[in-house]
N, C-alpha and C positions, 0 to 999 in steps of 0.2 A: 763169730764177726759176721754178725747178718745172716745168721744160719736159720733157717726154717725152725719152728718147734715142731717136733716130732707130730704131736697131737693134730698140727695143723697139716702135715702131710699125710698122714693115715685118712685126716676129712676129705683132702682133693682125692686118694687113692678110690674112698667108698664112694664119691658123688661121681667119679669118673665109670666107677662097678655100673652103680644105677643106667646112667645114660647108657652104655653100653648093653646093657640088658632091657633098656628099652627099645633103642635102635634095634637089635637084633630082632625082636617081637615086631615092631612096628615096620620095618623094609618090604617083609611078604604081605603083612596084612594092607598097606598100603597099596600095595599092586593088586591085589584080591579085591579091594575096596571098588580101585578105577575101574579095574574091567568087568566088573560086576553093575556098577551103579554110574559112568560118568557115557549119558547117551551118545550114541553116532549117528550120522546121515544129517540131512538139513542144514544148519547153519554150527553143527557141532561137528565134532571130529568122524575122522573116518577112523574105521577098522584097522587099519595100519599105526596109524596117526596114536590111537588109546592105546594099541599093545604096547608102544616103544614110551607115551609116557608113564606106564604102570611100571615098567622096569627101568625107565630113568629113577621114580618118584623110591623105588625099591632101593636103587645102588645110591642114588644122593644122602639118603636116610642111613645107610650100611658107611659111608664114606663119612657122614658129620662125623657121625656117631663112634666111627671107628669102631663097632661091633665085631667085626674081623679084620684082619690082616687088610690094608686097601689094596692090594697086589691079590688077594683072594678076591675081593669084591669085584675086581676090573674080569674077572672070569668070565661073570654074569653073562654079557651078551653072549657068548661061546653059546651059551645053551639057551639062553630065553629068548633069542630073536627069531633061531630056529624052531624051539618049540612053539612059538607064538605064530609063527608064521609069514614073519614079516621078511627074514633073509633065510638065504643059506648056510650052512655051517660056514662053504668056502668063501661067500662073501663075506660071513662073521668075523671070521679069522684073517682075512687080508691085511686089515690092517697091523696086524699085530707084527708083520714084516715090513711095513712101513722104513722107507731109508730113514727116517727121521728118527726112530729107535737105534739106529747104526751110528747116527751122529752123536747120542748121548753115549752107546755101547764105547766107542773110539775115546770120547771126553772123559769116561770112567778109568780106562784102561790108563790115558795120560796120567791122570791124577796118581792112580795107583804107584805108576813109577817115580813121580814127584817124593811120593810120599816116602817109598822103601830105597833111594837112595838118600835122604835127608837134606832134598837142594831145597825142600820150602822152610828150613830150620835156617840153612846158610843166609836167603835171601832177608827172613824177619831180622837175623841179628846182623847185617849189611844195611838194611834200613834203619834200624838203632842205632848202628855208630853213624851213618852221614848225618841223621836228623839229631842226635845228639840224648844223652841221658836223663835230663833232670825228667822228675817225673810225668808233666803234661807231656813234652816231648817222645819219653819212651812210650805213652800210650796212643800218644798219635804215628809212633812212626809201627806198632805192632798193629794197628787199626789199617795203617796204609798197607803192607805188607800183604795182609789178610784179605783187605778186599781185592788186590790186584789178583793172588792165588786165588779167589774165587770166583774171577771173573771164568776162570777155564777149568776150576776143578768144583766138584758140587759143593754147597754151602757147607754140608754136615760132614762131609769131609775134611773140610777145609777148617772148619770149627775144630775138630778132634786132633789135628795137625797142631795147630796153635795155640790150643789150651795148655798142653804141659809147658812151654815156652812163656804163660802167661802165669802159670803156678808160681814158675821159678821165680821171674819177676818179684811175684808177690810174697813170696816167703824170704826175699834180700830186704825187702823193707819189712815185716814183721820182725827179722835179726837182729834190726835198726831202732828196735823198740825197746824202752829200760823203764820198769816201773811206774807208767804213765808218763814219762819226763819227756821220753824221745829225745836218742843225740840226734841233733841238727834238726831239730823240729815236728819228729817221729815220732807222735805220741796214737795212742789206741785207735783217738777217732781219724786221724791223718791217713794213718797207716790201713784202716779199712774202707775210707774214702778212695782209695790206691786203686786197694782189690776190686770193688764195685764197680770203679771207669775200668780197670781193663779188662777184666774178665767181660763186662756187659759190652765195651767199645769192641771185641773179639767177635761175638755174636752179632751185633749189628753191622761191621765191617763185613762181616761173611754173609749176611743177608743183602746188603747195600750191593757190594761187587758183583753178587750173581745175577744182579739186576741188568747191566753190561754187555751180556752177550746172550746170545740164545742158546748157550750150552749151561748158563751159570746158574742156572735154576729150573728144574720142572715146568714152572708154569711159562715160562717164555718161551719151551720148545711146543707146550700145549698150543700155545696160541701162533706158533709158526706153521704149526701141523695142520691148525684149523684152518688156517690162510691160505694154505695152499693145495690141501685135499676139498675145501669147499669153496672157496672165493677164488680159485683158481689162479692167486697173485702169491708168489715166493719171495718170500723174503729172506734176501742174505745177510750174513754174518755180518757185510760191511753196512749194509741197510740198516741193521737192526741197531749197532753201535753208535750210527750219529744221531739216532733218534733216541735212542736212551741213555747214551753217555753223559750229556748234559746232565740228566737228573743225578746219577751218580756223581759226577764232579760237584755237584751243589750239597748234595743230600749227606755225603761222606765227612764234609769237615762239618758240616751242620750238625751231625751224629757226636765228633770229638767235641763241639762245643759246648753242646746241652751236658755231655757225661763231665768233662771239667768243672761247669758251672756247680751243677748241680751233686756235687761230690770235690770241694775246694780242698788243695793240697797245700799245707800252709810250707810242706818243708819246700828248701831250694834246690835240694840234689838227692839224688841217692848214693851215699857214700860206697864206692865199690860197685857202681853200675858199670861203668865204662872199662872197669878190667873184668867185671862179671863177662861183657859181651863181647871182650877181647880172648877171654881164657877159652868162652863155649866154641869162637872161631880155632882156636889154636886146638881145641880139640877135635873139632871137625877134620882139622886138616887140610891140606892143599885139596884143590879140585880133585876129583877121582874121574877113571874113564866114565862111569857111569854117571856121573852128574853131567859130563860135557857131554856126553852123548843123549842125556833128556834135554838138556838147554836147547841141541841144536835141531831134535827131533819137535820140540815143542816150537821154536821158531818157525819151522818149517810149516808147520800145522799153521801157526796163526798167518804165516805167509800164503798161504795154502786159502785159509778161510776169507782173509779179507782182498786179497786179489784175484779169486776164483773166477771172476767174469773177463778179467784181461789174459786168465791164462790161458779158459777155454777160446779166446778168439786168434791167440798166438798157434796153438797148438793144433786148434780144428778140432777137438773134442771135449764131449762135456763134461766139467768139471762140478763136481756137485760137494757141499760140504760132508754130505756121509763119505764120500770117496777119500776126499783129506782125510777125515777123523782115522775110518780104515786103516789107510795106507800108515797112517802114525803110529796107532797100533800095530800094526805089521810089524814095523819098523824097530820096535820097541824089545818086538817077543820073536825075533828072528833074526835078526843084522846080530852076529858074535862081537862082542868090544875084544874078548880075551881069548885066549885059550884054556879050555876046562878039565887039560889034563888026560887022564882015562877017560873022564866022564863026558869029554867031546868038547864040543863047543860055548864059550858061555854069553849068555846074550844079557839085557839090560834089565830083562824082566823076565820072571818063568812066571809058566802057567798056574802053579801054585800060588805064587803070590796076586796075579793077576783075576784068577776065578773069584775072589775075596768081594769083587766088584756088587755093589748091590743090583744082583738081579730084580728085583719086585721092583724096583722103577721101572724094568722096563715093561713087565708085564703090565706094569699101572697105566703107561702109555698105551700101550695097545688097547688094552680095554676100553679107555677114554676114548681113542680115535674110532673103535669100533661102533660104539654110542652114537658118536657125532657124526658119524657116516650115517647111522640108521634115524637118527631126527632129522638129516638133511632129503634123504631119499623118497621121504614121508610128507618132506614140509610139513613138518610140526614145528619147527621154528619160524617159521613163516605165521602159522595161526598162532601160536601165541607172542609172538612181537606184534599183530595185530592189536592187541589187548593194549599194546605202550604206546599205541598211536594220540592219545590223549594228552601226551606228554609234548607231543612236537608243536613247532613253533617258539619253544623255549628258547633262551640263549644257550648258545654251545660251551662254553664255561661255565652255566651253570648244570647244566647237563651232566657233563664229565667232572662237576665235583660231588655230585650226589652219586655216580655211579661207584669214582674212585674214594667216596667214604664209604659207602654200603660196603664195599668188596673190601678193605679195610677192618671194618667193624666186625665182620662176620668172619675173616679170615683171622681174627683173632682168637676164635671158637673152634674153627675148622680147617680141617685141610686144606693149606693154598692151593696145591696143586689140583686135587677133588674141586673145590670152588672154581676152578679157573675152567675144569674142563665142564663142568657142569652150566658157567655161564659163559661159555665162547659162544653157541648156538645161539642164545636166545640174545644175546647183543646184537650177535652180527644182523639175525632176522630185523630188529628193532631200529639198527642203524639209520635205516631208511627212513621210518617216521618219525624220527627223533630227528633229523636233518643235521646229522654229525656225520661225516667219511667212517666206514665201518673199520678199515685199519686202523684211524686213528682212535677210535671208541674202543675198541680189543686188545690195542697195546696200553692205554690206558690199563684196562681193568687188568691185564697181566702184569703189570708194574704194581699195581695198587694192592694185587692180590697177597704180591710180595711184604708190602708194609703191616708186617705185625710184629711190636716190638716190647706189647705191653706185657703178656703172661707166656707161661712158660709152653704150653699147650700150642702156641701161634704160628712157632716156628722150629724144626730141627734144632738151631744155632742158640735159640732159647733154651731148651730144653737139656740141651747138653750143660752150658753152663749154670745153668739151676741146678742141675742133677752134682757139682762139683760140690753144693753145699754152702758156698761161700757167699751167695745171691740170694738175698732175702724178699720176698715175695713186694713188700712195701716199695724196695727199691727199683726192681723192675717195672713195677706199676707206674713208678712216678718219673722216672724216665722215658719209660715206654709210649705213654700218651702224650708227652709234651713232642716225640720222634713223631708220633704217628700223624699228630696234628701239623705238623712241620713237612712230614713227607708228602701229604696229600696237597696241602697247598703250592710245595715246590712242582707237584706231579700235572698239577691242573694249571698252574705259571707256566712251566714249559711247554706242555704240549694244545695248551687252552689256547695261549697268546702267539706261541712260537711255533706251535704243530705243522701250522700248512709249511711255514719257511724251512721246518728241519726233513719233512718228507719229501718236501720239491727237491731238496739237497741231495736225499737218499734216493731219490729217483722210484719214488712210492705214488 
C-alpha cells in the first residue's frame, strides 16, 4: 500500500552514503582552503574572523551532509576555537551550560513522563471520541492531539508516540476491505488514501505543533538562545506563543484540508471505529496516580512558563523558563506518589526511564551556541551581513518571502536545526541593512526552517512515518510541496502583514 520499491530505498541509501563521504572530506578541506587562501587585512577579514569562518564552513558541510552525527559535529568548537586562537577552552565551553539547554532538558523529561504513563494515548483517544469517528474526523482528531502534545514534547518523540495509534486505525480500515468491493465503501484505494492521510497527518501535525512554543522544536530554541545571548533580547514562553500560535492555528487545519482533499475517502464511516476507541479507553482503565501527577506537573509547568513574569513580580525572585523546566523534572523524579514497599518510595518517573532522553540534542545546542558566540565576538556576522546591503530598500514582505522560501527549500534537504544555527548570525547582522526588525526576521526564519513536509529527510517526523513502509515517496512529495507553499505564504502573511502588531502585543 504505497510502499516504496526496495530498489528505490537502496538508491536513496547509496545516494546518502555518497553525500556523507563527500561531506566528510569536504568539511576539513574547506577549512584548510579558507585558512590558506582567504586574505586578511585591509577591506578583508581579520585573522580571528577568517579562523571562525573556516571552522563554520567545516561544521556547515558536516551538518548539511550529516557525514558524522550532528552532536559529534557540535563538539568541533571545543577543539577548533582554542586551537585557532579565537577563544580559550573555558570561553568555548561556556555556552554548553547555557540555561536554555536546561529548558530543553526539563521539557524532554516531561515528555518521557507523558509517554511512560501512557497519557499521550489517553489524550488522543479522548480527542477522537469527542470529534467523531468518521474517517476525516478521525484524521483531524489525531492531528489535533498530536499538534497539542508536540507543543510541549519534541516532535520526534510525539510522532513515535502517536504512530502506533495511527497504525491501529489504518489496520481497522484494512480489516473492512473485502476483495476490492469494500464493506461500507472501503475499497483498496479508499483504504490506501485513509492510511496515507492518517500517517502524514501525524508527521505534519507534530511538526506544526512544535512551531508553537520555544521548546516544541529545536530551531525555536536556537533562535531564542541567539536572541538572548547576542541581541540581548529575552523572548519568553508567552511572547513566543503570541507571535507563533497564529501561524500554528492556521497551518494545522490547512494541513488537514490538504490531506483529505488529496486523499479522498468515499467511505462514510469506519465500522467499529467508535467501539474501537471506547475499547481502547476501557483497556487503559481509570486515570492512575501517575497520570494525574503528570497532568498536575504539566499544568504547573505551563502556568510557570506563561505567567513567569507575573510570578517573578509577586515573589520578588527571578523565575526563568529553565527554572520552571527543571522544577517540573524534579517533581516527576523526586516526589513520591505511592510506597514501593521494601524498594522504598515510588516516583512518577525513574531515572532509568529519564536517561533515555536524546542527550545528543543538548550537545548540539551547546555547539551551535558556542559557534554563534565566536561569530558574534569576532564581528564576523556584521562583515558577512554587509554584503547583503544591496537588498536594502526592498519591501519587507518580499524580503520575508525570499528568506522563508529559501529556508524552507534548504530545510527540505538539510537538518532544520543545523540550518537555523548557521543562519541566525547572518540574518541578524543583515536585518539592519535589509530594513527588517531583527527579531521579526529571526522568528520568521526559525519557523520557516520547520516547514519541510515534502521529503523524508526534511524532518524526523517525516522520516519516522516514511520508515513505516506505508507512505510512498510520491504521496509525501505531492502533499508536502503543496503544504510547503501554503506554509510559506501563511508565515509571510502573518508576520509580514501582522508581525508588528503581534510583536507589539507580545511586548517585543
